[in-house]
N, C-alpha and C positions, 0 to 999 in steps of 0.2 A: 223767758218767763215760764214757770212750770204751769202746765194745764191741769186743772182738777175738775174739769167738766167734760161732758160727752164730746168726743171728737168724731169728725167725719172725714172720709177719704175724698179723692178727686172726683168721685161719682156720687157724692153726697150720701154715702152709706155709713151709718153709725156703727161703732164697735159695741156690740151687745153680748156676744158669746165668746168664751175662751175655752178651747178644747185642749186639755192637758194630757200629753202622753206620759205615763208614769214609768214605762219600760219599753225597750225594743224587743223583749223576749215574749215568746208565746209557746204554749204547749201543743198547739195545732200546727199543721203544715198545709193549710188550705191552698189549693192549686192556683187560685186567682190572687193570692195575697203573699204567702210565704212558701212558694213551691220548694219541695224537698231538694231538688237538684241545685238550688241556690242557697238554701238555708239548712243544709245537712249538718252532720256531726262536726265538720271542719269549720263551720261558720263561726266567726268571732263576734260575739255580742259585746255590747258596751260594758266596760268595767264599772263596778258599783260607784267608784269615786267620781266618775264622769257624770253620773246621773244627778239631776237636781235633788237636793235633800228636801225634807219637809219644811224646814225654815225658809228655804229659797222659793219653794212652790207657794207657800203661804204669803210671802212677801210680794211676789209678782202678782198673785191673785188680788191682793189688797190694792196694789197700785193700779191694776187693770180695772178694779171696781171704781176707783176714783175717776177713771176715764169713761165710765158708762157701762161697763160689763155688769150684767145682772145674773148671768147663767154660766155655770161651769160644767163641763162634761169631762169626766175622767176616762181616759182611753189607754191604749197601748199600741202594739203588743197586747198582751192580756193583763189588764190592770190588777186583777186579783192575785197575780204573782208577786206583787209588791207587799212586803211585810208591813203589818200594823196599819193597814189602810184606813181602818176606822179612826185611828188617832189623827191622821191627816184630815179626814172628812170632818171631824169635829172642829178642827182648827179653821177649816175653810168655811164651815157653816156659821162661824162666829164673826165673819167679816161683814162689816156694815155695807149694805147695798147688794149683797149676794142673795138672790131670792130663790134660786133653783140650782141644785147640784144633782147631776145625773151620772150614771155609770153605764158604759158599754162593755159587755163581756161575752165570752163564748159559753159561759154558764158552767163550765166543767168544775169550777171551784166554789160555786154558789150554793153551799149547803144551807139547810134551814137555819142553823145557828148563825152562819156568816151573814145571811140576809137580814136576820133580826138585828145583829150588831151594826150593820151598815145603816139600817133604818134608824136605829137609836142615835147613831152618830150624826146623821143629818142628810143622808142620801134621800132624795125625794122620789126619783124614778129610776128605772133600770131598763136597758134595752139589751136583749139577747140575740145572738146570731144563730140562725138555723136555716140552712139552705136546701133542706129536703125533709119531708116527714118520713120518708122511707129510710129505715135504718141502714141498709146496705149501701144505698146511694150516698147517704150523708157520711158514712164511714169513708167512702172513696174520695169524697170532696175534701174532708178535713185531713185525710191521709195519715191518721193515727189510729184509725179503727174505733173512733168514739161514736157511740150510737145516738141517734136522734132522741130515743126514749129518755136518755139521761138529761139532755137539754130540756126536754119537756118537764122533767122532774124539777129542774132548776127554775123553770117558769112558774111552777106551782109554789116553790119555795119563796120566790119573789112576791107572788100574789098574797101568800099567807102572811108575809111580813109587812104588807101594806106599801110595797114599793111600786105604786101604780099611778096612772094606768101603765101596766107592763106592755112594752113593745117588743116585737120579734121582727128582726130584719132578715130578709131572704134575698141574696144576690142571685139574679137569674142569668144563665148563660145558654145560648142556643146550642142544642146538641148535648147538653149536660143535664139540665134540670127544669127546662120550661114545662115539662109535663107534670111538674109538681104544683103548678099554680092552683089548680082546683082542689087537689087533696089538702094542700096547706090551708086554703080558704075554708074548706069544709071543716077542718079540724078546729079552727079558731073561731068559727061562728058561734055566737051565744056564750062566749067565754069572758068577754070584757077585755080580752087581750087585743091590742091593735097590731095586726099583721101589716108589715110594710115590705113591698117588693122594690128592689133596687136594680136599676139598669146597670149592667156590667160596664164599669168605667175604666178608662185608660190611666189609672193612677200608677205612677212609677213606670218602670220599663221591663219588669221581670215577669209580668203575667201574660205576655203574648197577646195583648188585646188586639182584636180586629173588629171593625164595625159590624161585620156580618154576624158576629156573636151576640150582638145586642138584641134582647127581647124588649121591644119598645113599650112605653106606657100604653099606647093605643091597643097593642096586642093583648096586654094584660087585662085591660078593661073589657075588651071584647070577649076574651076567654071567660071571664067571670060573669059578665052580663048574659052570656048564652045560657047560663043556668040560674043565676041569681041576679035580679035587677038591682042596680046600684045607681046612686045619684051623687054628683059632685057636691061637696060641702065647702063652705067658706073656711079660710085659714083661721087657726086659733090665734096666731100672733104674726106680726109682720116679719118677713124674712124666713118663714117656715120652709123647710126643705121639701117636705112631702105634700103632694096633692092628696087631699082627703076625700074619701068616698064613703058614703053610708049605704048599707043594705036597705032597700025599700021596706023590707019586712021587719026592720028593727033589730036585726041580728048582730049589729055592731058596726065597726069601722075598719076600712082598709086604707093604707097609705101607699102612694107610689112616688118614689124618688127618681125623677126623670132627668138627670143631669145631662144626658146625651141628647135625647130627642126633644126635650123642652127645657133648655137652660134657664137657670134662675139666678144668674150672676147679679142682676140688677138689684136684688133684694138681699144679697149676702151680707151678714153682719158678723161673720165668724173669723177669728184668728186662731192659729194652732201653735201650741208651744211644745216643741219636741222634748224628749226625755233628757237631753243635755242642754236645754235652754236656748234653742234657736227658735225664733218667732217666724212662722210662715203665715202669709196673708191669703194663701190659696191652697186648696187641697192638691192642686196640680202644679205646685211651685217647684222650681228648680233649686233655688237657693233660699236659705233662711238667714235671718239676721241674728248674730250672736248676742244674747242678753246675759248669759252666764259669765262670760269673760269680764265685762265691765263690773258686774255685780261682785264677783269674787276679787276683783282688783280694788274694791272699796268705794264704788260709786254710791252716792247718796240716793235717798228716795226721790228727791227732786230731779236728779240727773237721770235716774232710770225712768221716771215718769215722762220726762222730756223725750227720752229715747223711744219709748213705746209709742207715745203720741206722734212723734215724727215719722215713725215707720208707717203708722196707720194713715196719717194725712197724705203721705206720698203714694199710697196704694192705688193701683190702676188695674188690678186683675179682673179679667173677664174671660178666662180660658175656655170655658164651655161654650160661650157665645162665639168665640173665634173658631173653635173646632167646628161648630155648626155651619160656619161660613165657608169651610174648606170642602174639598171633594172627598168622597169616600176613599179613593185611592191614596190620597195624601194621609188621611187619618190612619189607614191601615199600616202605613210605613213609619209613622212617627216614633222617634226614639231619641228624645232630647235630654235624657238624663234627669227626668223629674224624680222628686223624692218618693220613696216607697211608702205605701199606706201603713205598713207595719212600723214605720219610723215615726210618723206623726199622728197616727190614728185616723179614723174615717171621718 
């Protein structure tokens, strides 16, 4: 029997969020995500015909909404590389039950006009990636020479268009950019922008992750507190990924996503749809379930709904908790073929 109500997995976690990767392509070559030695000029990206088209994305989003999804996040790769994105957004915004549509971008293509178009189409919020406030350091991290100043301009474009509260994600790696914690915090104080620091995670197998590279949530808090007192705040919604902290002087909010040192698997309500229609129930997944195949073979809405619901009901993922139970030496050597972040989004 087809389910049209909220579904829960084996750990009683509801399906509330669907993250949709629009493309596996990106114009950056960030060292922790798409390192140039693996994603260089010889790398073969997915052909256009293999990507889900707008009709397919809309259809799966509508069926997911029938299972309890209320929030969509559009990711990549770099989602703004997908043409006519505002057309897709308008179609998604019209789906009954969808309350929030967010975009994660590196900001390089978020012009003032593009930001206004996306806001008018139905994007509610935008998150931009910026791993250093220092231009030269950020250029070396993205490995295409793109300056931090231009991402900051994109932040301003998003704010001017009303795509807020705007969030800025900063992935921290020891020995690379941990000294940027305070400069980043100082820059975004009193701006209304929510800065979020992310512990370096072992997503995929191409970023050379080692536990000793992780700058933990505790270190981040201690670094900021040494200069600006901050206090832990309650979550806005159940299953929220970031720990929220408020400046005691009212200068704004900081978030910390601590998947490594403080796993939050127990509250995870997110599924991820790859650009070619594979459904992953964990960011650290090894295999996704093919949805595109049955859909293109003529599966009905009822059949696809049952497929989606069945995948979620069988879900038992808790990778971050399991990682936390292992030794540091085991974690540093892990290489089990997990899907790359550039393939399913963050």
